[in-house]
N, C-alpha and C positions, 0 to 999 in steps of 0.2 A: 114334319110328316103329316100327311092328310090320311083320310079314310080310304082314299084310292091306293095309298101305298101299303095299307094293311086292310085289304077288303074283307068283308064278311064272307064266311064260308060255312053255313049251317050244314052239317053233314046230311041231315034228313031232306034238305031241299035239293041236294044234288046226288043223293045216294045211288040213283040208277046211272047216272052219267058216271059217277066214280067207279062203279062196278064195271062198266063197259070200258072205260078207259084203262082200268086196272087190267083187264085181260088183254086189250090192245098192246099195252107196254109189255105184257109178258110174251106175247108172241114174237115181238121185236127183240126183247131182251134174250130169249133163248136162242135166237139166232146168233147173237154175239158170244152166248155161252158156249154153243156148239163149236163155233168157227175159231175161237180165240184161245190160245195157249194158256192152261191153267196158271192162276197166280194165287199166292197165299190168301187165305181167309176169304176166298170167293171174289177177289178183286177184279177178276177178268169177267165178272157177270153184270154190274150195274150199268145204269144209264147215268148221264151227266146233265146238269142243267146248262142251258144256253140262254142268251138274250132272247130267243125266239120260242124256246121250248125244252125238249129233252133230246139228247143225242146217244147214239151207241159209241161214239167216238170211232176211230179208224179200226176196221175189222180187216186183218191181213188174209190174203189169198196168194196161192203161187202165181207169181208174175202179175199181181194186181192188189188192189184193196178197195174197200168201198165203206160207206158210213149211211146210217139211216137217221133222220131227224123228224120228231114230231114237232111241226111248227104251229104253235098256239096262237100265233097272230094272224097268219094267213088261213090257219085251219086247214093244213095239209100235211101228208106225210111225204117226205122227199128221200129219195135213195140216189146217192152220187158214187161214181167209181173214180178211181185214179186214171182210167182211160178215158174220161170225159163223158161217159155215158150217164144220163140222168132219167129218173122216173119219178112220177109223183101222182097223188091221187087226193081228192077232198076227204076231210074228216066232217062227217055230218051223222045225224041219227041213222045208224045201219047196224046190223047184227054183228056179233064176234065172228060168226061164221063166214058172213060176207067179206068182212075185213081181212079174215085169214086168207081167203081164196084170192082176193085181189092182191093182197101182200105178196103171196107166193108166186103168183103170175109175174109181178114186177121183178122179183129176184131171179126167176128163170129168164125173163127177157134180156137181163144184163148177164147172163152166164153163171148165176149163183145157184147151185143145186144143193138144197140143204134140207135134211129132216130133222124136226124137233119133237120133243114130247108133247103131246096134244092135251095132256091132263092138267089144269090149272094148279098153280102152286099156292100154298098158304091162302086157300080160299075156301069158303064154305059152300061152293057149288062144284062139284066134280065133272060137270058136262064138259066134254072135250070141245076145243075151241071150234073145230070144223063142223060141229053139230049144235053149237050154242046160237039159236035163234031168238032167245028171250031177253038177252042183255043187248039192247039196241037203242041206247039213249045217248044223246050228244048235245048237252047245253053249252053254248059258245061262252055265255057270259061266266058261268061257274068255272069252266075251264081256264079262262083268262085269269079269273081270280085266283084260281089255284097256281097258275104259273107265276103270277105276281108275288104270291106268297113264298114260292119256291126261291125266286131271285132274292128276296130279302133274306130268307134262311140260309142260303147258300153264301151270301156276302157275310153274314155274321159268323157262320161256321168257318169260313176262310180265316177271319180275323182270329177266332178263337184257336184254330189250328196253329197259326203262326206263333203262338205263345209257347209251344212245346218243341223241345229239342229231340226228343225220343221218337221212336218209330210211330208214325201216325197214318191213318189211312187218307185216301183222298176224301173230298166231300162228294158222296155219290148217292145216287138214287136207286134203291134196291126195289126191283119190280115185283119180287114175291111178296114182301111185306108192305109195298106201296109206301115207303117213306124215304126221306132224305136223312142221312147220317154221316157223322164223323167219329172216328174212334182212335183213342190213344191206348198205347201199349206200355206196360211196365218194363218188358223184356224178359219177364219170367215165364216159364211154362206154367199151365194151369192144369189141374186135375180135371179130367172129363168123365162124367158118368159112364159106366159100362153100357148102359142102354140108351146112349145118346145116339140121335140118327146121325148119318154122314154129314148133313148140313151144319148140325150143331158142333159135332166133333171137329170139324175144320174151323169154323167161325171162332170158337172159344178155346183153341188149343193153347192160348196165352192169355195172361191177365189183361183185361181191358177196361177202360173207362169210356163209355160212349154217350153221346146226345143225339138228338134228332128231332125231325118233326114229321108228323103224319096227320092225314085229314080226318082220322077217326074210322071207326068200323062199327059193326053190329054190337060188339062187345062194350065198346066205349064210343058212342056215337056223338063224338065232339072232337074237332080239330085240336091238336096239342102239341106242344114241345115234351120231350121226354128225355131223362137221363138215368143210366144204371151203371153199376159196375159188376163185373163178372170175373171170378166168383164173387158172390155179394159177401163183403166183409161182415163180421158180426157187428151188429149196433148201427149198420148203415141206414136202416129205415128211421132211425131216430135222430138222424143228423140234422143240423141247421142248414137246410138247402132253401134259399129264397130268391125270388119268389116261387111260389108253387108249394108242392107237398107230396108226400108218399101216398100212393095209390095201393092199397092192398091187393085189390082184384088184379091189377096188371103186374104188381111186383116191381114197380119203378117209381121215381119221382115223376110228376106230371105238372106242367105249367100250361093251363088251358089257354088256347089261341085268343079267346075273347078277352081274357085278362091281359094279354099282351097288347092287344089293339086298342084297349081303352085306357091304358096307362099313358103318362105324359112323355114317357121316353121308352118306347117299345125296344129299342136297341139295347139300352142299358139292362132292361129287365131280362132279355134273352141271354145276354152275355154273362149276367150275374148269376143266373140260373145254371147255365152250363159250368160256370167257374166254381161255384160253391158245391155243386154235385160232385164235380171232379175232385176237389180239395178234400171234401168228406171221404170219398172212396180211397183216394191216394194216401191220406193220413191213417185211416184205419188199417189198410192193407200194407202199410209201411213201405211205400214206393220210395225210390231213390230220388226224391224231388230236386235236390240241389244239382243231381246230374241231367234230369230230365227237364226242367223248366227253364225258360229263357229269362235270365236275371233274378229268378225268384221274387219278382215284384208282386205285389198284392193286387190282382186285377179286380176281384170282387170283395167281398167282406169275410171271406171264409179265413180259415187258419192256415 
């Protein structure tokens, strides 16, 4: 692999573009959330990585269907219907409000009439999408690097997912937290705090072990892979998860992206991180590993 396969992505250098793109994906993602029948753990909400960018996948309508794709190679947003109608427009430095209005016009032009919640989700600026004129950046090179990393992460998470026989999520991109994730389930229900919000209550209704990639944020301004178990079993933070280590601030294991791209074998580093984090959580929480794992072979160096 070369540096082009794992390109640099310093958060501070593309922070404004990241924020703008984050809001754009929320606008498109909320379209899918409103029009798609609910699926457990919010699986009707995410976007999916494609060779060209991110897609909603098929969104059903009475007598029709459509999808929306961010094309990060041609830098266009594309909308296609089952009836053969297509619309697209360029992605360039423009405000969230401008993007919102053009996107809604495209939907209406193909007969899709939808209303979404205009308040940003899981973001530190509550300005409604249709009023946000200050997030207006789009650096093509950074977006292309982000997409290249998502492709690599998605490929490795698919391999990791294939090792598990139990219930496991798709590899999907959550536009709220702006991260790519895959989640394994023990099959047992989990206690949920009485004060948990509806999102948390649905997402963590059962025991999970999750890993993912996200480009960083203002709490932790570095791209990184992450891993956690919920509920967190006693002693989890002291487990031998490698490479990487426990981040007390975030409450999860972190493998900095720069450490991945500087190692001789990035694929092995990411897979070992995911595997050892899963094994630590599954062992401490006493998951039925014989029934859940494919051939119980040791993929990493965990127990």
